[in-house]
C-alpha positions, -999 to +999 in steps of 0.1 A: +681-129+223+657-154+243+687-169+252+705-136+264+677-128+283+672-159+304+709-152+308+704-121+321+675-131+343+700-157+361+727-131+363+702-113+386+687-139+406+727-143+413+735-108+424+706-107+446+713-140+462+744-126+479+732-093+484+727-069+456+693-052+459+696-025+431+707-041+398+699-022+362+696-041+332+715-021+296+711+011+318+710+044+299+735+063+313+735+099+309+764+117+285+774+078+276+743+072+251+763+044+231+775+021+265+755+002+278+768-027+301+745-059+307+743-056+343+748-028+369+749-035+404+750-009+430+764-011+466+771+008+493+809+020+496+830+028+526+814+061+536+776+049+531+773+061+495+755+035+471+780+041+440+782+015+409+801-018+425+797-046+396+792-049+362+784-081+343+788-086+308+770-117+297+779-139+261+757-168+250+779-174+217+812-194+219+842-178+230+873-193+222+891-167+244+868-151+270+893-126+275+874-106+243+850-093+272+877-077+289+879-044+268+840-041+275+847-046+317+875-023+314+850+002+296+828+003+325+860+005+354+871+034+335+833+052+325+816+041+357+843+034+385+827-001+391+851-019+412+842-057+404+836-070+369+824-103+357+818-120+322+790-149+322+798-169+290+771-195+285+766-202+321+800-201+333+811-169+356+844-153+349+857-129+376+883-102+361+914-097+380+921-057+398+934-046+367+909-057+342+937-074+325+927-115+331+899-136+339+896-164+361+864-191+363+846-186+392+812-205+407+792-171+413+796-132+423+807-125+456+786-099+482+796-066+478+820-053+506+806-029+524+764-046+520+742-027+493+725-004+517+733+031+512+725+066+505+716+075+468+738+104+459+738+098+416+707+115+399+706+093+369+702+064+394+674+080+418+658+088+380+658+054+369+643+041+402+614+065+404+606+056+367+607+019+375+581+029+403+561+052+383+554+025+354+551-005+385+521+018+392+507+029+362+507-011+353+489-021+386+461+008+379+457-005+342+454-040+354+430-031+382+403-025+352+409+014+356+398+024+319+412+057+304+438+069+278+468+072+298+477+063+332+490+087+363+496+073+395+486+094+422+513+122+433+522+106+466+542+081+444+572+109+442+567+115+479+582+087+504+602+091+533+611+069+564+624+079+596+625+112+581+647+102+557+634+113+519+642+081+496+623+062+473+599+033+481+606+005+455+581-019+438+592-049+462+587-027+491+621-018+497+631+016+503+664+035+493+673+068+507+683+096+486+700+128+492+673+153+495+686+175+462+695+147+445+656+136+448+642+170+441+660+165+405+657+131+395+615+133+405+615+162+377+636+140+357+615+108+361+583+126+356+591+143+325+607+106+310+572+090+322+549+115+307+571+118+273+572+075+267+527+072+271+505+064+248+492+102+245+525+118+252+534+146+267+551+171+245+577+188+257+610+211+257+646+194+259+663+206+290+688+224+268+658+248+260+646+248+296+678+257+308+680+290+282+649+300+290+661+304+326+692+323+315+669+346+294+650+354+329+672+351+353+680+388+356+640+397+361+639+367+389+619+378+414+587+380+433+563+357+414+570+332+386+542+320+368+540+293+343+502+289+328+511+255+311+532+242+331+532+201+320+558+186+343+572+219+355+602+219+334+607+258+330+596+259+367+618+239+379+651+250+359+639+291+366+637+276+408+672+262+403+685+297+392+664+316+416+684+290+446+722+293+428+717+333+429+697+336+463+664+349+451+636+347+472+611+342+450+572+322+447+567+297+415+530+291+406+521+267+378+489+257+361+483+223+345+451+210+329+456+179+332+446+169+372+469+138+373+499+152+356+495+187+381+493+163+410+525+147+399+539+181+398+529+193+426+542+163+442+573+175+432+574+212+441+568+203+480+604+194+481+617+224+460+638+246+477+612+274+473+577+278+472+559+263+449+523+263+440+508+239+415+471+242+407+451+222+381+433+244+359+425+257+323+447+286+320+428+299+288+396+300+311+407+314+345+428+348+357+461+342+357+484+354+386+500+390+381+535+377+376+573+392+376+582+364+353+561+341+328+580+311+312+559+285+290+557+261+266+520+261+257+503+231+240+511+222+208+487+224+178+460+233+202+425+249+190+402+266+212+367+255+216+360+296+220+372+320+208+401+338+225+398+379+226+430+393+220+443+425+236+442+441+198+404+433+196+407+405+173+398+373+177+417+337+175+413+304+181+446+294+179+458+281+213+497+293+207+487+327+201+461+330+227+486+317+249+509+342+240+483+366+245+474+357+281+510+356+292+512+390+282+484+401+299+499+388+332+528+407+331+539+430+359+553+466+348+590+456+339+584+419+336+597+396+313+579+367+295+597+338+274+577+315+254+584+282+235+561+283+207+557+271+169+572+293+143+543+298+127+532+327+149+561+349+136+551+350+098+519+335+094+496+366+075+467+359+103+490+370+129+506+403+118+481+428+133+485+414+163+521+410+159+523+448+149+498+454+182+523+436+204+556+452+190+537+486+194+528+483+231+553+461+242+592+453+241+598+419+219+631+416+230+643+384+207+627+360+185+653+327+185+641+302+154+648+270+161+648+235+139+624+209+141+633+186+171+631+212+196+596+202+210+602+170+216+583+143+199+569+169+170+586+175+136+573+210+144+598+239+138+600+266+168+606+295+183+616+311+220+598+347+222+614+371+249+591+400+257+593+426+284+565+449+295+588+477+289+589+506+262+593+492+228+626+489+212+643+471+192+641+429+184+669+404+177+659+381+153+680+346+152+673+318+135+698+284+147+703+255+128+713+221+136+742+230+163+714+247+180+716+226+209+756+238+215+746+274+205+713+273+232+741+254+254+755+270+288+782+294+278+768+287+238+777+313+218+743+320+206+729+322+241+753+346+252+747+368+221+713+369+228+713+374+264+742+403+255+713+422+237+683+416+255+699+423+288+723+450+275+701+480+290+685+460+322+699+479+352+667+472+367+667+462+409+645+435+418+613+437+434+616+410+458+642+401+486+671+378+489+667+348+509 
């Protein structure tokens, strides 16, 4: 392994020497979890966009036939569209022909044909560069002597531009321009990944859950959309995407207790195609904005220091139940709330009276049970709760199994069945205008 790392370092140095500036080592590629080339180099194409240009596979053991590396190189060509393919075997460089059918010894890599300065249009690359910058800043902060459990850089790390062009500041001082819509989505992905890998991980909902939540509120998107426990903002961003796609004008408000995380989320919101307000605040201790839609995943396993007075007159110190109560209080008449909370709320005897109160005073439209793993970083079973501030009516109860991600995915049979039920009688006109 040490020899392999040394070879990788030498390969990176050689690639940089001929003009490559964006290099990824064993990158995680979206939808290609089992495929990780040793070094992937990006360069500009004839249209000025950064694309996967060259790939290098490194081998430290002796190979009687260097051509044994060709299948891996051909895989890069087929999956990534790379144009130049190299193998470095015990320090010797080889270059594949255009058809990736043979290898010839070479002195080293050749410079990229159109240079390495171009516009990033690939979301995964932009996300990778942002995560790299976030960890660079976090390490710099930690090494400066700051004592804290978590290290979050300032929010302006995610907001950069040069000569009016949005982009990413690299740790070495370089700058990469990024297409605005790509940067907006990459910032969200990067912050979620960064926050989930810290010492105290920011538990979050997988992307498929956030997407399902946005689908469940789609017909109600209007006016004010609120997430009182927004964390990295994943629920707000997916709902905002859906509103933008539908041409719906709405304001998106998020509250987050962690000041540094709130600042970073606010930095993402500044690039959003709709008006976004992210504020630092404790939603249990403040009045929430009246909302047409509430989407949220409150903190897992939270126990409140002060008991919360519920709508039915009882009190609780359970953070999940108190969060649900705060959300339904914030709903405007006709509004919808979708929460991702611990499964225990649906069956624990101590919540029976409050569950009955909700069923008698609101429309608990759906309870969608999810297995362990749907709340990232925990083994907690969870449930999606859909509540409308309308007259009480029937409740759809569903329990998804091991294929829950497929069931909840776009056009998934489980999600479609729930949508058909909860929106069957929803022919209300939107209360906000269209952009």
